[in-house]
C-alpha positions in Angstrom: 106.0 101.9 141.2 106.1 105.3 140.0 103.0 107.7 140.6 102.8 108.7 136.9 101.8 105.4 135.3 97.9 105.5 134.5 96.0 102.1 133.4 92.7 102.4 131.8 90.2 100.1 129.4 90.5 101.5 125.9 86.6 102.5 124.6 87.4 101.4 121.0 86.6 98.8 119.0 89.2 96.2 118.9 91.0 96.3 115.8 90.3 93.3 113.9 86.7 93.9 114.3 86.8 97.2 112.8 85.0 96.8 108.9 87.6 98.7 107.3 91.3 98.5 108.1 94.2 100.5 105.7 97.9 100.1 106.5 101.1 101.5 104.4 104.6 100.4 104.4 107.4 102.7 102.3 109.9 100.2 101.2 113.8 101.3 102.0 113.8 102.3 98.4 111.1 104.8 98.9 112.6 108.4 98.9 111.0 109.2 102.3 112.6 106.0 103.7 116.2 106.8 102.2 115.7 110.2 104.2 115.1 108.1 107.1 118.0 105.7 106.6 120.4 108.2 105.9 119.5 110.3 108.8 119.8 107.5 111.1 123.2 106.3 109.7 124.4 109.7 109.9 123.3 110.1 113.8 124.7 106.6 114.4 128.3 107.8 113.1 128.4 110.8 114.9 127.4 109.3 118.2 130.2 106.7 117.6 132.4 109.5 116.8 131.7 111.3 119.8 132.5 107.8 121.7 136.1 107.1 120.0 136.9 110.6 120.9 135.4 110.5 124.5 135.0 107.3 125.7 131.8 104.7 125.7 128.8 106.2 126.7 129.9 110.2 126.0 127.8 111.3 123.3 127.4 115.3 122.4 124.5 116.6 121.7 123.1 116.4 117.9 120.2 115.8 116.0 120.5 114.9 112.1 116.5 114.4 111.4 116.3 117.2 108.5 117.6 115.1 105.4 115.8 116.3 102.2 116.0 114.5 98.9 115.6 116.3 95.7 114.9 114.0 93.0 117.3 113.8 89.9 116.5 113.1 86.2 116.5 109.6 84.4 115.9 107.8 81.4 115.0 104.4 82.0 115.2 102.0 79.3 114.2 98.2 78.3 117.6 96.7 79.2 119.2 99.5 80.7 118.9 103.1 80.7 120.8 106.2 82.2 120.8 109.0 85.1 120.7 112.2 83.3 121.4 114.4 86.1 122.2 113.1 89.9 120.0 113.0 93.1 120.5 115.9 95.4 120.8 114.9 99.2 121.2 117.7 101.7 122.1 116.6 105.4 120.8 119.2 108.0 120.6 119.6 111.7 122.6 120.0 114.6 125.7 118.7 116.2 128.8 119.8 118.0 132.0 120.3 116.1 134.3 121.4 118.5 134.4 120.8 122.4 136.4 121.7 125.5 136.2 118.8 128.2 136.3 119.3 132.5 139.9 119.4 132.1 140.3 122.2 129.4 141.1 119.4 126.4 140.1 120.8 123.3 138.6 118.7 120.7 137.7 119.3 117.0 135.3 116.7 115.1 135.3 116.0 111.6 131.6 116.1 111.6 130.5 117.1 107.8 133.0 114.2 106.6 131.6 111.7 109.1 128.1 112.6 108.1 128.7 112.1 104.3 130.7 108.9 104.6 127.9 107.7 106.6 125.4 108.5 104.2 127.2 106.9 101.2 127.6 104.1 103.2 124.1 103.4 103.6 123.2 104.4 100.3 126.1 101.6 99.2 124.5 99.2 101.1 120.6 99.5 100.3 120.3 100.9 97.0 122.6 98.3 95.4 121.9 99.6 91.8 122.6 102.9 92.4 126.2 104.6 91.9 126.8 106.7 95.0 129.6 108.4 93.6 128.5 109.6 90.0 124.6 109.6 90.7 124.1 111.6 93.9 125.4 114.9 95.3 125.2 114.7 99.2 125.7 118.1 100.6 126.1 118.6 104.5 124.9 121.7 106.2 124.4 120.4 110.1 125.1 123.5 112.3 125.5 124.2 115.7 123.1 123.0 118.5 121.0 126.0 120.2 122.3 126.7 123.1 119.1 125.9 125.3 119.1 122.3 124.2 123.0 122.0 124.3 122.5 123.0 127.9 119.5 120.4 128.7 121.7 118.2 127.3 124.9 118.6 129.1 123.6 118.5 132.8 125.0 116.1 134.9 122.7 113.4 135.9 122.5 109.6 135.6 119.4 110.2 133.7 119.2 112.5 130.9 116.8 115.3 130.7 114.3 115.4 128.4 115.1 117.8 125.5 111.7 118.4 124.5 108.0 118.7 125.8 106.6 115.8 123.3 105.0 112.3 123.3 105.4 108.7 122.0 103.1 106.0 121.1 103.4 102.2 120.7 100.5 99.9 120.2 100.7 95.5 120.1 99.8 93.5 118.8 99.9 94.3 115.0 96.8 93.1 113.6 96.8 90.2 110.5 96.7 93.2 108.0 99.7 95.1 109.5 101.8 92.1 110.2 101.3 91.0 106.5 101.8 94.3 105.3 105.4 94.6 107.1 106.2 90.9 105.9 105.9 91.4 102.0 107.6 94.6 102.0 110.8 93.1 104.3 110.4 90.0 102.1 110.8 91.8 98.6 113.5 93.9 99.8 115.5 90.8 101.6 119.1 90.2 100.2 117.9 86.8 99.1 114.9 87.9 97.5 116.7 90.3 95.4 119.7 88.0 94.7 117.1 85.8 93.1 115.0 88.1 91.4 117.2 91.4 90.4 114.8 93.1 89.0 113.1 94.1 92.0 114.2 97.8 93.2 114.3 98.7 96.8 111.4 101.4 95.8 108.5 99.4 97.2 105.1 100.9 98.9 102.8 97.9 100.4 99.3 99.5 100.9 96.8 97.0 102.5 93.2 97.4 102.8 90.7 95.3 104.8 87.7 95.2 104.2 85.8 93.2 106.8 87.5 89.8 105.7 88.8 90.4 102.6 92.7 92.1 102.4 93.7 93.6 99.4 97.5 94.5 98.8 98.1 97.1 95.9 102.0 96.8 96.0 104.2 99.5 93.8 107.7 98.4 92.9 110.3 99.9 90.8 112.0 97.4 88.2 115.5 97.8 87.7 115.7 98.2 83.6 118.9 96.4 83.2 117.4 93.3 84.2 114.4 93.8 82.2 114.9 93.6 78.6 111.3 94.0 77.4 108.0 94.1 78.3 107.1 90.6 78.5 110.3 90.0 81.0 108.7 93.4 83.1 105.2 91.6 83.3 106.9 88.3 84.3 108.5 90.2 86.8 105.3 91.7 88.2 103.7 88.1 88.2 106.6 87.1 90.7 106.0 89.6 93.0 102.0 89.0 92.8 103.0 85.0 93.4 105.4 85.3 96.2 102.9 87.9 98.0 100.2 85.1 97.4 102.3 82.5 98.9 103.2 84.7 102.0 99.7 85.6 102.9 98.7 82.4 104.3 101.3 82.9 107.3 99.6 85.6 108.7 95.9 85.5 107.7 93.2 82.9 107.0 91.5 86.0 105.5 91.2 86.3 101.5 93.8 88.2 100.0 94.0 89.6 96.8 97.1 91.3 95.3 98.0 93.9 92.4 101.1 94.7 91.5 102.3 98.1 89.5 98.3 99.3 88.9 99.4 102.5 87.0 101.3 100.7 84.4 99.9 100.6 80.7 100.8 97.0 79.7 99.4 97.8 76.5 102.2 100.0 75.8 105.5 99.0 74.3 106.7 102.9 75.7 109.0 102.3 78.6 106.9 105.4 79.8 104.0 103.2 80.6 105.8 101.0 83.0 107.4 101.6 86.6 111.0 101.3 85.1 114.0 102.6 87.1 117.7 102.9 86.4 118.8 102.6 90.2 115.3 100.9 91.6 114.4 104.0 93.4 112.0 106.9 91.9 114.3 109.7 93.7 116.3 109.3 90.4 113.6 110.9 88.6 109.7 111.1 89.8 109.8 111.8 93.9 111.3 113.8 96.6 112.0 112.6 99.9 111.9 114.3 103.3 112.5 112.6 107.1 109.6 111.8 108.9 107.2 111.9 106.3 106.9 107.9 105.9 106.9 104.9 108.2 106.6 105.4 111.8 109.0 104.0 114.6 107.1 100.2 114.4 107.7 100.5 110.4 104.1 101.4 109.4 101.5 103.6 108.6 98.6 103.0 110.7 95.5 105.6 110.5 93.2 103.6 112.5 96.0 103.2 115.3 97.4 106.0 117.6 100.2 107.4 115.7 102.9 110.1 116.5 103.7 112.2 113.8 107.4 112.7 115.2 110.5 111.8 113.0 112.0 109.3 115.1 115.1 109.1 112.5 118.1 111.0 113.2 117.1 112.6 116.1 119.5 111.5 119.2 118.9 108.7 121.2 120.2 109.7 124.7 117.4 112.7 125.5 115.4 113.2 122.4 111.9 111.6 123.5 110.7 112.1 120.0 112.9 109.2 119.3 113.4 107.3 122.9 109.4 107.4 123.9 108.1 106.2 120.0 110.8 103.3 120.7 110.1 102.6 124.3 106.3 102.5 123.7 106.4 100.4 120.8 108.3 98.1 123.1 106.7 98.0 126.2 103.3 97.3 124.5 104.5 94.6 122.4 105.9 92.9 126.1 102.3 93.6 127.6 100.9 91.8 124.8 103.2 88.9 124.9 103.3 88.2 128.6 100.1 88.8 129.4 97.4 86.6 127.3 94.5 88.2 129.2 95.0 91.9 126.9 93.7 91.6 123.2 95.1 95.3 122.1 97.3 97.7 124.0 97.8 101.4 123.0 100.9 103.2 125.1 101.6 107.4 125.3 104.3 108.7 126.9 104.3 112.1 127.5 107.5 113.9 128.4 108.1 117.5 129.9 110.9 119.4 128.8 114.0 119.4 131.5 112.4 116.1 133.1 114.5 112.9 133.7 113.2 110.7 130.6 112.8 107.9 133.0 110.2 109.9 134.5 107.7 111.3 132.1 104.8 113.8 132.7 102.6 110.7 132.1 102.5 107.0 131.3 99.2 106.1 129.8 98.3 102.5 128.7 94.7 101.7 127.7 93.3 98.2 127.0 91.2 95.9 125.5 90.9 92.8 127.5 89.5 89.2 126.9 86.2 88.3 127.9 85.4 87.5 131.6 89.1 89.5 132.4 88.8 92.7 134.4 91.2 95.4 134.8 92.4 94.7 138.4 93.2 91.2 137.4 96.0 92.7 135.0 96.6 96.2 136.3 99.4 95.4 138.4 101.3 93.2 136.1 100.9 96.0 133.4 102.2 98.8 135.4 105.3 96.7 136.7 106.5 96.3 132.9 105.5 99.8 132.0 107.6 101.1 135.4 110.7 98.0 134.2 110.8 99.8 131.0 111.3 103.0 132.1 113.8 101.8 134.8 116.2 100.8 131.8 114.9 103.4 129.2 119.0 104.3 129.1 119.7 101.0 127.2 118.1 102.5 124.1 120.6 104.5 123.1 123.2 101.5 123.0 120.2 99.5 121.0 119.8 102.3 118.3 123.4 102.7 117.8 124.2 99.2 117.6 121.3 98.9 114.9 118.9 97.0 117.2 115.9 99.7 117.5 113.7 100.3 114.3 112.9 103.7 113.8 111.4 103.4 110.2 
């Protein structure tokens, strides 16, 4: 058992007993989430490019977690408007363009082409009403990696060395409010839902407020104008979202739930400017810029009542960047502890790295728990330590999970 695993009781109120809880989820069409999605898609594409040339598991140093979106300009209209100025998307970060292996074989990687294609593919898959070729301008400015970080990355070892002194956090289980907020956005952005209700754009933000035993959901959704012919159809589309959210709520909570949709609208207006209308389904077409790491954390939520890392998880390399790996791992370990040890009501995990140190051997792996009444820490401490130890033992599995799309980053 590692000697850097620390388990203690959490001196904090159980999340469901807090009088006020706030939870947010930015949907996949929010400009910040688009930045996250593109950043992660580019990183995955670079990983695959390196592996195709160098062999499975041979991923070169890169970080693509600096995507910036500058909003375009559009003219949404009931029945269908137009994009007047395309969205500017800047891909930045670091990567390896040229490489010489131990046998002196030189490799030259088409990094820019691969990155731009990955960005376009993600947009086409996720923002379905966006004409990627006409309504976006994608520029790649991914530079060469810093020598010291590349050196840390290239050190020969079965276990990669951490490229940063940083920390990752995770917690479990999700509260009722957290689960409901996450599920609501995922429902509205599911392929089945948008096929049935095509007016629903991908730019959805769900804000949850729990006041004791009442949950309020404030949902903002950019409606796609070509599927909404007039204010009456717009109001009907909003009514569908309200009804579907109310139907979903009992699956996650017995508390009273009140739902509001697009509260910024001026429903007495016949002018499109009074409604959250979009041409493409995202406010990136006109109203909002976006950046990586400004939205959801690695578990898909923004949770000010919980421990959070400010790291941008999306786009960081999955091999040795602990800003990505430790946030994913901490969430997984927390979920496993909550699932397998019923005496644990709530668990917080913090993993602290030290640059140059093997990623499976953090400087500290701290776990804090709230236990069920009558349970003592010594009753569960060994089981908790075992789960943490096994998680760290298998930490290198995260890289392939990320590349395969089996690990959430935003």
